C-alpha positions in Angstrom: -182.1 -2.8 128.3 -183.7 -6.2 128.1 -184.4 -8.6 131.0 -181.0 -10.3 130.9 -179.4 -6.9 131.1 -181.4 -6.0 134.1 -180.5 -9.4 135.6 -176.8 -8.5 135.2 -177.4 -5.0 136.7 -179.1 -6.7 139.7 -176.1 -9.0 139.9 -173.8 -6.0 140.2 -175.7 -4.8 143.2 -175.7 -8.3 144.7 -171.9 -8.6 144.5 -171.4 -5.2 146.0 -173.9 -6.2 148.8 -172.0 -9.4 149.4 -168.7 -7.4 149.8 -170.5 -5.1 152.3 -171.8 -8.1 154.3 -168.1 -9.3 154.6 -166.8 -5.8 155.5 -164.6 -5.4 158.6 -166.4 -2.2 159.3 -169.9 -1.8 157.9 -170.2 1.7 159.3 -167.7 2.9 156.6 -168.8 2.6 153.0 -166.7 4.4 150.4 -169.6 5.3 148.2 -167.7 7.8 146.1 -165.0 5.2 145.3 -167.7 2.5 144.6 -169.6 4.8 142.3 -166.4 5.9 140.5 -165.3 2.3 140.1 -168.7 1.2 138.7 -168.7 4.0 136.2 -165.1 3.2 135.2 -166.0 -0.5 134.6 -169.0 0.5 132.5 -167.0 3.0 130.4 -164.2 0.5 129.7 -166.7 -2.2 128.8 -168.7 0.2 126.5 -165.4 1.4 124.9 -164.2 -2.1 124.1 -167.6 -3.7 123.2 -169.7 -0.9 121.8 -167.4 1.8 120.2 -166.8 0.5 116.7 -163.2 1.6 116.2 -162.1 0.3 119.7 -164.0 -2.9 119.2 -162.3 -3.4 115.8 -158.9 -2.6 117.3 -159.6 -5.3 119.9 -160.5 -7.8 117.2 -157.4 -7.0 115.2 -155.2 -8.1 118.2 -155.8 -11.6 116.9 -153.1 -10.9 114.4 -150.7 -10.4 117.3 -151.6 -13.7 118.7 -151.1 -15.4 115.4 -147.7 -13.8 115.0 -146.5 -14.7 118.5 -147.7 -18.3 118.0 -146.0 -18.6 114.7 -142.8 -17.2 116.1 -143.0 -19.5 119.1 -143.7 -22.5 116.8 -140.5 -21.7 114.9 -138.5 -21.9 118.1 -140.2 -25.0 119.4 -140.0 -26.9 116.1 -136.3 -26.1 115.9 -135.6 -27.4 119.4 -138.2 -30.2 119.7 -138.7 -31.1 116.1 -142.1 -32.5 115.1 -143.1 -32.7 118.8 -142.8 -28.9 118.9 -144.9 -28.4 115.8 -142.4 -29.1 113.1 -142.9 -31.4 110.1 -143.2 -35.1 111.1 -140.8 -37.6 109.5 -143.8 -39.9 108.8 -147.3 -39.8 107.5 -149.7 -38.3 110.0 -153.2 -40.0 110.0 -154.6 -38.0 112.9 -153.1 -34.5 113.1 -155.1 -33.6 116.3 -153.3 -36.4 118.2 -149.9 -34.8 117.4 -150.7 -31.7 119.4 -148.6 -31.2 122.6 -149.7 -28.6 125.1 -146.3 -28.7 126.9 -144.1 -28.4 123.7 -146.3 -26.3 121.5 -148.6 -24.0 123.5 -146.9 -23.4 126.9 -143.6 -22.1 125.4 -145.4 -19.0 124.3 -145.0 -17.9 127.9 -141.2 -17.8 127.4 -141.5 -15.5 124.4 -144.0 -13.1 126.0 -141.9 -13.0 129.2 -138.8 -12.1 127.2 -140.7 -9.5 125.2 -142.1 -7.9 128.4 -138.6 -7.6 129.9 -137.4 -5.9 126.7 -140.4 -3.5 126.6 -139.6 -2.6 130.3 -135.9 -2.1 129.5 -136.8 0.1 126.5 -139.0 2.2 128.9 -142.2 1.5 127.0 -144.0 -0.4 129.7 -143.0 2.1 132.5 -144.7 4.9 130.5 -147.9 2.9 130.0 -148.0 1.8 133.7 -147.3 5.3 134.9 -150.2 6.7 132.8 -152.5 4.0 134.1 -151.4 4.7 137.7 -152.2 8.4 137.3 -155.7 7.5 136.0 -156.4 5.2 138.9 -155.2 7.7 141.5 -157.4 10.4 140.2 -160.6 8.4 139.5 -160.6 6.1 142.5 -158.9 8.3 145.0 -156.1 5.9 146.0 -152.5 6.5 147.0 -149.7 6.6 144.5 -148.0 3.4 145.8 -151.2 1.4 145.4 -152.0 3.1 142.0 -148.6 2.2 140.7 -148.7 -1.4 141.8 -152.3 -1.9 140.7 -151.6 -0.6 137.2 -148.5 -2.8 136.9 -150.6 -5.9 137.9 -152.3 -5.8 134.5 -149.0 -6.3 132.7 -146.6 -7.9 135.3 -148.7 -10.1 137.6 -149.4 -10.3 141.4 -145.8 -11.3 142.4 -143.8 -9.0 140.1 -145.9 -5.8 140.4 -145.3 -5.3 144.2 -141.6 -5.3 143.5 -142.0 -1.8 142.0 -143.2 -0.4 145.4 -141.0 -2.6 147.6 -139.7 0.4 149.6 -143.3 1.3 150.4 -144.8 -2.1 151.2 -144.0 -1.9 154.9 -145.8 1.5 155.1 -149.0 0.6 153.2 -152.1 0.7 155.3 -154.0 -2.5 156.0 -156.6 -1.4 153.4 -154.0 -0.6 150.8 -152.2 -4.0 151.3 -155.5 -5.8 151.0 -156.4 -3.9 147.8 -153.0 -4.8 146.3 -153.6 -8.4 147.1 -157.2 -8.3 145.7 -156.1 -6.6 142.4 -153.5 -9.3 142.0 -156.0 -12.1 142.3 -158.7 -10.3 140.1 -156.4 -9.8 137.1 -154.0 -12.0 135.1 -150.3 -11.4 134.2 -149.4 -10.1 130.8 -147.2 -13.2 130.4 -150.2 -15.5 130.1 -152.6 -13.2 128.2 -151.5 -14.6 124.8 -151.6 -18.2 126.2 -155.2 -17.9 127.2 -156.1 -16.1 124.0 -154.5 -18.9 122.0 -156.5 -21.5 123.9 -159.9 -19.9 123.3 -159.1 -18.1 120.0 -160.8 -20.7 117.8 -164.1 -20.2 119.7 -164.0 -16.5 120.6 -163.4 -13.8 118.0 -160.8 -11.2 119.1 -159.8 -13.4 122.1 -156.7 -11.4 123.1 -158.6 -8.2 123.1 -161.3 -9.6 125.3 -158.7 -11.0 127.8 -156.9 -7.7 128.0 -160.2 -5.8 128.4 -161.2 -8.3 131.2 -158.1 -7.4 133.2 -158.7 -3.6 132.7 -162.4 -3.9 133.8 -161.5 -6.1 136.8 -158.9 -3.6 138.0 -161.4 -1.0 139.3 -163.8 -3.8 140.4 -161.1 -5.2 142.7 -160.3 -1.8 144.2 -163.9 -1.0 145.1 -164.6 -4.5 146.5 -161.4 -4.2 148.6 -162.4 -0.8 149.8 -165.7 -2.1 150.9 -164.4 -5.2 152.6 -161.4 -3.5 154.3 -162.3 0.2 154.5 -159.5 2.8 154.4 -159.2 4.9 157.5 -155.9 6.7 156.7 -154.5 8.8 153.9 -153.1 6.8 151.0 -149.4 6.1 150.8 -147.9 8.4 148.2 -145.0 7.8 145.8 -143.3 9.9 143.2 -144.6 9.9 139.6 -141.5 8.2 138.3 -141.8 4.5 137.8 -138.8 2.7 139.4 -136.5 0.8 137.1 -135.9 -2.9 137.2 -132.3 -4.0 137.0 -131.4 -4.8 133.4 -127.9 -4.1 132.2 -128.9 -4.2 128.5 -131.3 -5.6 126.0 -129.6 -9.0 126.0 -129.7 -9.1 129.8 -133.4 -8.3 129.7 -134.0 -11.2 127.3 -132.1 -13.6 129.5 -133.8 -12.5 132.7 -137.2 -12.5 131.0 -136.7 -15.9 129.6 -135.5 -17.3 133.0 -138.6 -15.8 134.7 -140.8 -17.2 131.9 -139.3 -20.6 132.3 -140.2 -20.7 136.0 -143.7 -19.7 135.2 -144.1 -22.2 132.4 -142.9 -25.0 134.6 -145.2 -23.9 137.3 -148.2 -23.9 134.9 -147.3 -27.3 133.6 -147.0 -28.8 137.1 -150.2 -27.2 138.2 -152.1 -28.6 135.2 -150.8 -32.1 135.8 -151.8 -32.0 139.5 -155.2 -30.3 138.8 -156.2 -32.7 136.0 -155.2 -35.6 138.2 -157.2 -34.4 141.1 -160.3 -33.8 139.0 -159.9 -37.4 137.6 -159.5 -38.7 141.1 -162.6 -36.8 142.3 -164.6 -38.1 139.3 -163.5 -41.7 140.1 -164.6 -41.2 143.7 -167.9 -39.7 142.8 -168.5 -42.5 140.3 -169.1 -45.0 143.1 -172.2 -43.0 144.2 -175.6 -43.6 142.6 -176.5 -41.7 139.5 -178.3 -38.4 140.0 -180.9 -37.3 137.5 -180.0 -40.2 135.2 -176.3 -39.4 134.9 -173.2 -40.2 136.9 -171.9 -37.6 139.4 -168.9 -35.6 138.2 -167.0 -32.7 139.7 -168.1 -30.5 136.8 -171.8 -31.3 137.5 -171.3 -30.5 141.2 -169.6 -27.2 140.4 -172.5 -26.4 138.0 -175.0 -26.8 140.8 -173.0 -24.9 143.4 -172.1 -21.9 141.2 -175.4 -21.7 139.3 -176.8 -18.8 141.4 -173.5 -16.8 141.0 -173.4 -17.1 137.2 -177.1 -16.3 137.1 -176.4 -13.1 138.9 -173.9 -12.2 136.1 -176.7 -12.4 133.6 -176.6 -16.1 132.4 -180.0 -17.6 131.6 -181.0 -20.2 134.1 -181.1 -22.9 131.4 -177.4 -22.3 130.9 -176.2 -22.0 134.5 -175.2 -25.6 134.8 -172.5 -25.3 132.1 -171.5 -21.8 133.1 -171.5 -22.7 136.8 -169.2 -25.6 136.1 -166.7 -23.3 134.4 -166.8 -20.9 137.3 -166.3 -23.7 139.7 -163.3 -25.0 137.8 -161.8 -21.5 137.7 -162.3 -20.9 141.4 -161.3 -24.3 142.9 -158.6 -25.2 140.3 -157.5 -22.4 138.0 -158.5 -20.2 135.1 -156.5 -22.1 132.5 -158.3 -25.3 133.1 -161.6 -23.3 133.0 -160.7 -21.9 129.6 -159.8 -25.3 128.3 -163.2 -26.6 129.5 -164.9 -23.7 127.8 -163.4 -24.7 124.4 -164.5 -28.3 125.0 -168.2 -27.4 125.6 -170.6 -28.8 123.0 -171.7 -26.2 120.4 -174.8 -24.4 121.7 -174.1 -25.2 125.3 -173.8 -21.5 125.9 -175.2 -18.7 123.9 -172.8 -16.2 122.3 -173.7 -13.6 125.0 -173.2 -16.1 127.9 -169.9 -17.3 126.4 -168.7 -13.7 126.3 -169.7 -13.1 129.9 -167.8 -16.2 131.0 -164.7 -15.3 129.1 -164.5 -12.1 131.2 -165.6 -13.8 134.5 -162.9 -16.5 134.2 -160.1 -14.0 133.7 -158.5 -13.8 137.1 -156.0 -15.5 139.4 -158.4 -16.0 142.3 -157.8 -19.7 143.1 -156.1 -21.5 146.0 -152.9 -22.2 144.1 -152.4 -18.5 143.2 -153.2 -17.5 146.8 -150.3 -19.6 147.9 -148.0 -18.1 145.3 -149.1 -14.6 146.3 -148.4 -15.3 150.0 -145.0 -16.6 149.2 -144.1 -13.6 147.0 -145.3 -10.9 149.4 -143.9 -12.4 152.6 -140.6 -12.6 150.9 -140.8 -8.9 149.9 -142.0 -7.7 153.3 -141.4 -10.5 155.9 -142.3 -8.2 158.8 -146.0 -8.2 157.7 -146.2 -12.0 157.2 -149.0 -12.6 159.7 -151.0 -9.7 158.3 -150.6 -11.0 154.7 -151.6 -14.5 155.7 -154.6 -13.2 157.6 -155.8 -11.2 154.6 -155.2 -13.9 152.0 -158.6 -15.6 152.4 -160.5 -12.3 152.2 -158.4 -11.4 149.1 -159.4 -14.7 147.5 -163.1 -13.8 148.0 -162.5 -10.2 146.8 -160.8 -11.3 143.7 -163.6 -13.7 142.9 -166.3 -11.1 143.5 -164.4 -8.6 141.3 -164.3 -11.0 138.3 -168.0 -11.8 138.9 -168.7 -8.0 138.7 -166.7 -7.9 135.4 -168.9 -10.6 134.0 -172.0 -8.8 135.1 -170.8 -5.5 133.6 -170.3 -7.3 130.2 -173.8 -8.7 130.6 -175.2 -5.1 131.1 -173.5 -3.7 128.0 -173.7 -6.7 125.6 
């Protein structure tokens, strides 16, 4: 292991130490769960990044992205014409100017959401989630209810996954509830995996495989960080091995409900992007009235780069690259991960080394941002209103836990790459 690998290993210990400093009870440290979670992270990372056949399979998922994008483009061009990617009725002198994020990229969320609902109705997703839940219960010593919802988070998202254990939400211990919230903020929903991969695909080989791997690696990270910050003092809430069924009356009903759910998500993403980009522009305009610093105007990205430089350094980023990497981490944490991935694709060539870029792809893959925290509070309090005060009280801690978990994932990639 070279120096940068040792730097990443040191960062892992730093992030675990930070979680312990923020613990509600420092006298309790679930070292078995922490050790098992760290081993699980390293094994998953080694499998995806070092084992040839698994790495090749991950790279081959780009074909899935291309197929879904082509299928989505067929639908958007039919509905929106050349604005949606169809042939323009005039000569195009600047093809790049004809790209529309709203009408060409975001609609892929609709297609993936409908496909996910179909896969659930056809009992494919329940089998996968059930198997992942069993692995989590046995390796990390968590209850069946938490294991089921945590496994579902990788595919369904932080609002939809808790629906699977709705009858058990009121009975979850404080530690289990916190872990569920932390996992939701440390991972991303399956409905946006392809969207993120399509954004960074031109810059990162095997983008979809890396995004999927990031969620899987962050899953045990979130659980061990949550167990440290809010230790478990009771036995885990158990649930049967059967995965509950969502209410679909048939395949067409699944497509309709999946599309409707995807539409709500797509509109929410579009609205958040408009507001977030506007706020960044407003911040830059405000900072622009201040004197130049180090020969350049102050911008929000530069400020983020300085503030988050120590954090990304702990992941294994060389200090000379921490300004750019820290800026990405700041955008992800304060605004959202989609804007951070867009910023990653807009970096100048050579701004980040290939290793640093890969670390940031993994570290940015999580919902831990203020907007998502608000969505999570709204979803969970609607499902279990009697625990509203507890959910609101834990939300800030879960935001920190989700961020630390994705930082651990970046550091793990730094260790094995």
